[in-house]
NULOLUM-167626 format. One record per atom (N, C-alpha, C): residue number from 0; residue in one letter; atom name; x, y, z. Coordinates in steps of 0.2 Angstrom, whole numbers, plus 5000, padded with zeros to 4 digits. Example, Ala and Ser with C-alpha at 12.3 -4.5 7.8 and 13.67 -1.06 7.14 Angstrom:
// NULOLUM-167626
(vexdo 0; "A"; "N"; (5066; 4972; 5039))
(vexdo 0; "A"; "CA"; (5062; 4978; 5039))
(vexdo 0; "A"; "C"; (5066; 4984; 5039))
(vexdo 1; "S"; "N"; (5064; 4989; 5035))
(vexdo 1; "S"; "CA"; (5068; 4995; 5036))
(vexdo 1; "S"; "C"; (5064; 5000; 5039))
// end
This chain:
// NULOLUM-167626
(vexdo 0; "M"; "N"; (5004; 4994; 5000))
(vexdo 0; "M"; "CA"; (5000; 5000; 5000))
(vexdo 0; "M"; "C"; (5004; 5006; 5000))
(vexdo 1; "A"; "N"; (5002; 5011; 4996))
(vexdo 1; "A"; "CA"; (5007; 5017; 4995))
(vexdo 1; "A"; "C"; (5004; 5023; 4999))
(vexdo 2; "G"; "N"; (5008; 5028; 5001))
(vexdo 2; "G"; "CA"; (5006; 5034; 5003))
(vexdo 2; "G"; "C"; (5001; 5034; 5009))
(vexdo 3; "T"; "N"; (5003; 5030; 5014))
(vexdo 3; "T"; "CA"; (4999; 5030; 5020))
(vexdo 3; "T"; "C"; (5001; 5036; 5024))
(vexdo 4; "A"; "N"; (4996; 5041; 5024))
(vexdo 4; "A"; "CA"; (4998; 5047; 5027))
(vexdo 4; "A"; "C"; (4995; 5048; 5034))
(vexdo 5; "P"; "N"; (4997; 5052; 5038))
(vexdo 5; "P"; "CA"; (4994; 5053; 5045))
(vexdo 5; "P"; "C"; (4987; 5057; 5045))
(vexdo 6; "I"; "N"; (4982; 5054; 5043))
(vexdo 6; "I"; "CA"; (4976; 5057; 5042))
(vexdo 6; "I"; "C"; (4972; 5055; 5049))
(vexdo 7; "A"; "N"; (4969; 5060; 5052))
(vexdo 7; "A"; "CA"; (4965; 5058; 5058))
(vexdo 7; "A"; "C"; (4959; 5055; 5056))
(vexdo 8; "E"; "N"; (4956; 5051; 5061))
(vexdo 8; "E"; "CA"; (4950; 5047; 5060))
(vexdo 8; "E"; "C"; (4945; 5051; 5058))
(vexdo 9; "R"; "N"; (4944; 5057; 5060))
(vexdo 9; "R"; "CA"; (4938; 5062; 5057))
(vexdo 9; "R"; "C"; (4941; 5067; 5052))
(vexdo 10; "G"; "N"; (4946; 5065; 5049))
(vexdo 10; "G"; "CA"; (4949; 5070; 5044))
(vexdo 10; "G"; "C"; (4954; 5075; 5047))
(vexdo 11; "G"; "N"; (4957; 5078; 5042))
(vexdo 11; "G"; "CA"; (4963; 5083; 5044))
(vexdo 11; "G"; "C"; (4969; 5079; 5046))
(vexdo 12; "T"; "N"; (4974; 5082; 5049))
(vexdo 12; "T"; "CA"; (4980; 5079; 5050))
(vexdo 12; "T"; "C"; (4980; 5077; 5058))
(vexdo 13; "A"; "N"; (4983; 5071; 5059))
(vexdo 13; "A"; "CA"; (4984; 5068; 5065))
(vexdo 13; "A"; "C"; (4990; 5071; 5068))
(vexdo 14; "A"; "N"; (4990; 5073; 5075))
(vexdo 14; "A"; "CA"; (4996; 5075; 5078))
(vexdo 14; "A"; "C"; (5000; 5080; 5075))
(vexdo 15; "P"; "N"; (4998; 5086; 5073))
(vexdo 15; "P"; "CA"; (5002; 5090; 5069))
(vexdo 15; "P"; "C"; (5009; 5092; 5073))
(vexdo 16; "G"; "N"; (5014; 5092; 5070))
(vexdo 16; "G"; "CA"; (5021; 5093; 5073))
(vexdo 16; "G"; "C"; (5024; 5087; 5077))
(vexdo 17; "D"; "N"; (5021; 5082; 5077))
(vexdo 17; "D"; "CA"; (5024; 5076; 5081))
(vexdo 17; "D"; "C"; (5025; 5070; 5076))
(vexdo 18; "V"; "N"; (5031; 5069; 5074))
(vexdo 18; "V"; "CA"; (5033; 5064; 5070))
(vexdo 18; "V"; "C"; (5031; 5057; 5072))
(vexdo 19; "Y"; "N"; (5033; 5056; 5079))
(vexdo 19; "Y"; "CA"; (5031; 5049; 5081))
(vexdo 19; "Y"; "C"; (5024; 5048; 5081))
(vexdo 20; "A"; "N"; (5020; 5052; 5084))
(vexdo 20; "A"; "CA"; (5013; 5051; 5084))
(vexdo 20; "A"; "C"; (5010; 5050; 5077))
(vexdo 21; "Q"; "N"; (5012; 5054; 5072))
(vexdo 21; "Q"; "CA"; (5010; 5054; 5065))
(vexdo 21; "Q"; "C"; (5012; 5047; 5062))
(vexdo 22; "A"; "N"; (5018; 5044; 5064))
(vexdo 22; "A"; "CA"; (5020; 5038; 5062))
(vexdo 22; "A"; "C"; (5016; 5032; 5064))
(vexdo 23; "V"; "N"; (5014; 5033; 5071))
(vexdo 23; "V"; "CA"; (5010; 5028; 5074))
(vexdo 23; "V"; "C"; (5003; 5028; 5070))
(vexdo 24; "R"; "N"; (5000; 5034; 5068))
(vexdo 24; "R"; "CA"; (4994; 5034; 5065))
(vexdo 24; "R"; "C"; (4995; 5031; 5058))
(vexdo 25; "C"; "N"; (5000; 5033; 5054))
(vexdo 25; "C"; "CA"; (5001; 5029; 5048))
(vexdo 25; "C"; "C"; (5001; 5022; 5048))
(vexdo 26; "L"; "N"; (5004; 5019; 5053))
(vexdo 26; "L"; "CA"; (5005; 5012; 5054))
(vexdo 26; "L"; "C"; (4998; 5009; 5056))
(vexdo 27; "D"; "N"; (4994; 5013; 5060))
(vexdo 27; "D"; "CA"; (4987; 5011; 5062))
(vexdo 27; "D"; "C"; (4983; 5010; 5056))
(vexdo 28; "I"; "N"; (4984; 5015; 5051))
(vexdo 28; "I"; "CA"; (4980; 5015; 5045))
(vexdo 28; "I"; "C"; (4982; 5009; 5041))
(vexdo 29; "A"; "N"; (4989; 5008; 5040))
(vexdo 29; "A"; "CA"; (4992; 5002; 5036))
(vexdo 29; "A"; "C"; (4989; 4995; 5039))
(vexdo 30; "E"; "N"; (4990; 4995; 5046))
(vexdo 30; "E"; "CA"; (4988; 4989; 5049))
(vexdo 30; "E"; "C"; (4980; 4987; 5047))
(vexdo 31; "Q"; "N"; (4976; 4992; 5048))
(vexdo 31; "Q"; "CA"; (4969; 4991; 5046))
(vexdo 31; "Q"; "C"; (4968; 4989; 5039))
(vexdo 32; "A"; "N"; (4971; 4992; 5034))
(vexdo 32; "A"; "CA"; (4971; 4990; 5027))
(vexdo 32; "A"; "C"; (4973; 4983; 5026))
(vexdo 33; "L"; "N"; (4978; 4981; 5030))
(vexdo 33; "L"; "CA"; (4981; 4974; 5029))
(vexdo 33; "L"; "C"; (4976; 4969; 5031))
(vexdo 34; "H"; "N"; (4973; 4971; 5037))
(vexdo 34; "H"; "CA"; (4967; 4966; 5040))
(vexdo 34; "H"; "C"; (4961; 4966; 5035))
(vexdo 35; "E"; "N"; (4960; 4972; 5032))
(vexdo 35; "E"; "CA"; (4954; 4971; 5027))
(vexdo 35; "E"; "C"; (4956; 4967; 5021))
(vexdo 36; "A"; "N"; (4962; 4967; 5019))
(vexdo 36; "A"; "CA"; (4964; 4963; 5014))
(vexdo 36; "A"; "C"; (4966; 4955; 5016))
(vexdo 37; "G"; "N"; (4965; 4954; 5022))
(vexdo 37; "G"; "CA"; (4966; 4947; 5024))
(vexdo 37; "G"; "C"; (4973; 4946; 5026))
(vexdo 38; "A"; "N"; (4977; 4951; 5028))
(vexdo 38; "A"; "CA"; (4984; 4950; 5030))
(vexdo 38; "A"; "C"; (4985; 4953; 5037))
(vexdo 39; "A"; "N"; (4991; 4953; 5039))
(vexdo 39; "A"; "CA"; (4993; 4956; 5045))
(vexdo 39; "A"; "C"; (5000; 4959; 5045))
(vexdo 40; "L"; "N"; (5002; 4962; 5050))
(vexdo 40; "L"; "CA"; (5009; 4965; 5050))
(vexdo 40; "L"; "C"; (5014; 4960; 5049))
(vexdo 41; "A"; "N"; (5013; 4954; 5051))
(vexdo 41; "A"; "CA"; (5018; 4948; 5050))
(vexdo 41; "A"; "C"; (5019; 4946; 5043))
(vexdo 42; "D"; "N"; (5014; 4949; 5038))
(vexdo 42; "D"; "CA"; (5015; 4947; 5031))
(vexdo 42; "D"; "C"; (5019; 4953; 5027))
(vexdo 43; "V"; "N"; (5021; 4958; 5031))
(vexdo 43; "V"; "CA"; (5025; 4964; 5028))
(vexdo 43; "V"; "C"; (5032; 4962; 5027))
(vexdo 44; "V"; "N"; (5034; 4963; 5020))
(vexdo 44; "V"; "CA"; (5041; 4961; 5019))
(vexdo 44; "V"; "C"; (5045; 4967; 5017))
(vexdo 45; "R"; "N"; (5042; 4973; 5016))
(vexdo 45; "R"; "CA"; (5046; 4979; 5015))
(vexdo 45; "R"; "C"; (5042; 4985; 5017))
(vexdo 46; "T"; "N"; (5045; 4990; 5020))
(vexdo 46; "T"; "CA"; (5042; 4997; 5021))
(vexdo 46; "T"; "C"; (5047; 5002; 5019))
(vexdo 47; "R"; "N"; (5044; 5008; 5017))
(vexdo 47; "R"; "CA"; (5047; 5014; 5015))
(vexdo 47; "R"; "C"; (5044; 5019; 5020))
(vexdo 48; "V"; "N"; (5049; 5023; 5023))
(vexdo 48; "V"; "CA"; (5047; 5028; 5027))
(vexdo 48; "V"; "C"; (5049; 5035; 5024))
(vexdo 49; "M"; "N"; (5045; 5039; 5023))
(vexdo 49; "M"; "CA"; (5047; 5045; 5020))
(vexdo 49; "M"; "C"; (5045; 5051; 5025))
(vexdo 50; "L"; "N"; (5051; 5055; 5026))
(vexdo 50; "L"; "CA"; (5050; 5061; 5031))
(vexdo 50; "L"; "C"; (5052; 5067; 5027))
(vexdo 51; "T"; "N"; (5049; 5073; 5029))
(vexdo 51; "T"; "CA"; (5051; 5079; 5027))
(vexdo 51; "T"; "C"; (5057; 5082; 5030))
(vexdo 52; "D"; "N"; (5059; 5079; 5036))
(vexdo 52; "D"; "CA"; (5065; 5081; 5039))
(vexdo 52; "D"; "C"; (5069; 5074; 5042))
(vexdo 53; "I"; "N"; (5074; 5072; 5038))
(vexdo 53; "I"; "CA"; (5077; 5066; 5039))
(vexdo 53; "I"; "C"; (5080; 5066; 5046))
(vexdo 54; "R"; "N"; (5081; 5071; 5049))
(vexdo 54; "R"; "CA"; (5084; 5072; 5056))
(vexdo 54; "R"; "C"; (5079; 5069; 5061))
(vexdo 55; "Q"; "N"; (5073; 5068; 5059))
(vexdo 55; "Q"; "CA"; (5068; 5065; 5064))
(vexdo 55; "Q"; "C"; (5067; 5058; 5063))
(vexdo 56; "W"; "N"; (5072; 5055; 5059))
(vexdo 56; "W"; "CA"; (5071; 5047; 5058))
(vexdo 56; "W"; "C"; (5070; 5043; 5064))
(vexdo 57; "K"; "N"; (5073; 5045; 5069))
(vexdo 57; "K"; "CA"; (5073; 5041; 5075))
(vexdo 57; "K"; "C"; (5066; 5040; 5078))
(vexdo 58; "Q"; "N"; (5062; 5046; 5078))
(vexdo 58; "Q"; "CA"; (5055; 5046; 5080))
(vexdo 58; "Q"; "C"; (5051; 5041; 5076))
(vexdo 59; "A"; "N"; (5052; 5041; 5069))
(vexdo 59; "A"; "CA"; (5048; 5037; 5065))
(vexdo 59; "A"; "C"; (5050; 5029; 5066))
(vexdo 60; "A"; "N"; (5057; 5029; 5067))
(vexdo 60; "A"; "CA"; (5060; 5022; 5068))
(vexdo 60; "A"; "C"; (5057; 5019; 5074))
(vexdo 61; "R"; "N"; (5056; 5023; 5079))
(vexdo 61; "R"; "CA"; (5053; 5020; 5086))
(vexdo 61; "R"; "C"; (5046; 5017; 5085))
(vexdo 62; "A"; "N"; (5042; 5021; 5081))
(vexdo 62; "A"; "CA"; (5035; 5018; 5080))
(vexdo 62; "A"; "C"; (5036; 5012; 5075))
(vexdo 63; "H"; "N"; (5040; 5012; 5070))
(vexdo 63; "H"; "CA"; (5041; 5006; 5066))
(vexdo 63; "H"; "C"; (5043; 5000; 5070))
(vexdo 64; "A"; "N"; (5048; 5001; 5074))
(vexdo 64; "A"; "CA"; (5051; 4996; 5078))
(vexdo 64; "A"; "C"; (5046; 4993; 5083))
(vexdo 65; "E"; "N"; (5041; 4997; 5086))
(vexdo 65; "E"; "CA"; (5036; 4995; 5090))
(vexdo 65; "E"; "C"; (5031; 4990; 5086))
(vexdo 66; "R"; "N"; (5030; 4991; 5080))
(vexdo 66; "R"; "CA"; (5026; 4987; 5076))
(vexdo 66; "R"; "C"; (5029; 4981; 5073))
(vexdo 67; "F"; "N"; (5035; 4982; 5071))
(vexdo 67; "F"; "CA"; (5039; 4977; 5067))
(vexdo 67; "F"; "C"; (5045; 4973; 5070))
(vexdo 68; "A"; "N"; (5045; 4973; 5077))
(vexdo 68; "A"; "CA"; (5050; 4970; 5081))
(vexdo 68; "A"; "C"; (5051; 4963; 5079))
(vexdo 69; "Q"; "N"; (5046; 4959; 5078))
(vexdo 69; "Q"; "CA"; (5046; 4952; 5077))
(vexdo 69; "Q"; "C"; (5046; 4951; 5069))
(vexdo 70; "V"; "N"; (5044; 4956; 5065))
(vexdo 70; "V"; "CA"; (5044; 4954; 5058))
(vexdo 70; "V"; "C"; (5050; 4956; 5054))
(vexdo 71; "R"; "N"; (5053; 4962; 5056))
(vexdo 71; "R"; "CA"; (5059; 4964; 5053))
(vexdo 71; "R"; "C"; (5059; 4965; 5045))
(vexdo 72; "P"; "N"; (5055; 4968; 5042))
(vexdo 72; "P"; "CA"; (5055; 4969; 5035))
(vexdo 72; "P"; "C"; (5060; 4973; 5033))
(vexdo 73; "A"; "N"; (5062; 4973; 5027))
(vexdo 73; "A"; "CA"; (5067; 4977; 5024))
(vexdo 73; "A"; "C"; (5064; 4984; 5024))
(vexdo 74; "T"; "N"; (5068; 4989; 5026))
(vexdo 74; "T"; "CA"; (5066; 4996; 5027))
(vexdo 74; "T"; "C"; (5070; 5001; 5024))
(vexdo 75; "T"; "N"; (5068; 5006; 5021))
(vexdo 75; "T"; "CA"; (5071; 5012; 5019))
(vexdo 75; "T"; "C"; (5068; 5018; 5021))
(vexdo 76; "F"; "N"; (5073; 5023; 5024))
(vexdo 76; "F"; "CA"; (5071; 5029; 5026))
(vexdo 76; "F"; "C"; (5073; 5034; 5021))
(vexdo 77; "I"; "N"; (5068; 5039; 5019))
(vexdo 77; "I"; "CA"; (5069; 5043; 5013))
(vexdo 77; "I"; "C"; (5067; 5050; 5015))
(vexdo 78; "E"; "N"; (5071; 5055; 5013))
(vexdo 78; "E"; "CA"; (5069; 5062; 5015))
(vexdo 78; "E"; "C"; (5065; 5065; 5008))
(vexdo 79; "V"; "N"; (5060; 5068; 5009))
(vexdo 79; "V"; "CA"; (5056; 5071; 5003))
(vexdo 79; "V"; "C"; (5055; 5079; 5005))
(vexdo 80; "T"; "N"; (5054; 5082; 5000))
(vexdo 80; "T"; "CA"; (5053; 5089; 5000))
(vexdo 80; "T"; "C"; (5047; 5091; 5004))
(vexdo 81; "R"; "N"; (5041; 5088; 5002))
(vexdo 81; "R"; "CA"; (5035; 5089; 5005))
(vexdo 81; "R"; "C"; (5030; 5084; 5003))
(vexdo 82; "F"; "N"; (5024; 5084; 5007))
(vexdo 82; "F"; "CA"; (5019; 5080; 5005))
(vexdo 82; "F"; "C"; (5013; 5085; 5003))
(vexdo 83; "V"; "N"; (5007; 5081; 5001))
(vexdo 83; "V"; "CA"; (5001; 5085; 4998))
(vexdo 83; "V"; "C"; (4999; 5090; 5004))
(vexdo 84; "D"; "N"; (4999; 5088; 5010))
(vexdo 84; "D"; "CA"; (4997; 5092; 5016))
(vexdo 84; "D"; "C"; (5003; 5094; 5019))
(vexdo 85; "P"; "N"; (5005; 5101; 5020))
(vexdo 85; "P"; "CA"; (5011; 5103; 5023))
(vexdo 85; "P"; "C"; (5012; 5101; 5030))
(vexdo 86; "Q"; "N"; (5006; 5099; 5033))
(vexdo 86; "Q"; "CA"; (5007; 5097; 5040))
(vexdo 86; "Q"; "C"; (5009; 5090; 5041))
(vexdo 87; "W"; "N"; (5009; 5086; 5036))
(vexdo 87; "W"; "CA"; (5011; 5079; 5036))
(vexdo 87; "W"; "C"; (5019; 5079; 5036))
(vexdo 88; "L"; "N"; (5021; 5076; 5041))
(vexdo 88; "L"; "CA"; (5029; 5075; 5042))
(vexdo 88; "L"; "C"; (5032; 5068; 5040))
(vexdo 89; "V"; "N"; (5027; 5063; 5039))
(vexdo 89; "V"; "CA"; (5029; 5057; 5038))
(vexdo 89; "V"; "C"; (5024; 5053; 5034))
(vexdo 90; "E"; "N"; (5026; 5049; 5030))
(vexdo 90; "E"; "CA"; (5021; 5044; 5026))
(vexdo 90; "E"; "C"; (5025; 5037; 5026))
(vexdo 91; "F"; "N"; (5021; 5032; 5026))
(vexdo 91; "F"; "CA"; (5023; 5025; 5025))
(vexdo 91; "F"; "C"; (5021; 5022; 5019))
(vexdo 92; "E"; "N"; (5025; 5018; 5016))
(vexdo 92; "E"; "CA"; (5023; 5013; 5011))
(vexdo 92; "E"; "C"; (5024; 5006; 5014))
(vexdo 93; "V"; "N"; (5020; 5001; 5013))
(vexdo 93; "V"; "CA"; (5020; 4995; 5016))
(vexdo 93; "V"; "C"; (5019; 4990; 5010))
(vexdo 94; "D"; "N"; (5024; 4985; 5009))
(vexdo 94; "D"; "CA"; (5023; 4979; 5004))
(vexdo 94; "D"; "C"; (5022; 4973; 5008))
(vexdo 95; "A"; "N"; (5017; 4969; 5007))
(vexdo 95; "A"; "CA"; (5015; 4963; 5010))
(vexdo 95; "A"; "C"; (5014; 4958; 5005))
(vexdo 96; "I"; "N"; (5015; 4952; 5007))
(vexdo 96; "I"; "CA"; (5013; 4946; 5003))
(vexdo 96; "I"; "C"; (5007; 4943; 5007))
(vexdo 97; "I"; "N"; (5002; 4943; 5003))
(vexdo 97; "I"; "CA"; (4995; 4941; 5007))
(vexdo 97; "I"; "C"; (4994; 4934; 5005))
(vexdo 98; "P"; "N"; (4993; 4930; 5011))
(vexdo 98; "P"; "CA"; (4992; 4923; 5010))
(vexdo 98; "P"; "C"; (4985; 4922; 5006))
(vexdo 99; "D"; "N"; (4985; 4916; 5003))
(vexdo 99; "D"; "CA"; (4979; 4914; 5000))
(vexdo 99; "D"; "C"; (4974; 4912; 5004))
// end
């Protein structure tokens, strides 16, 4: 799944200014989408973490490690200039192999 952004449950941006909380929200969204597709975090083989400020990578990595400590997918951290919404500080892409 691509472009999992920190969108709050009722719209708008979740946790403005907080990379960690935005990363958690992105992963909540990704996990829900995986469940809807019949998969789980354990099926994830690769993630991409895009940040507007790469110096904040440890905050995003903390959220990532909390979800993927047992899975350990291949992971890339990338700095980008900006996202569609300027309040978004992080987005995730998640690749999974969905079981039959």
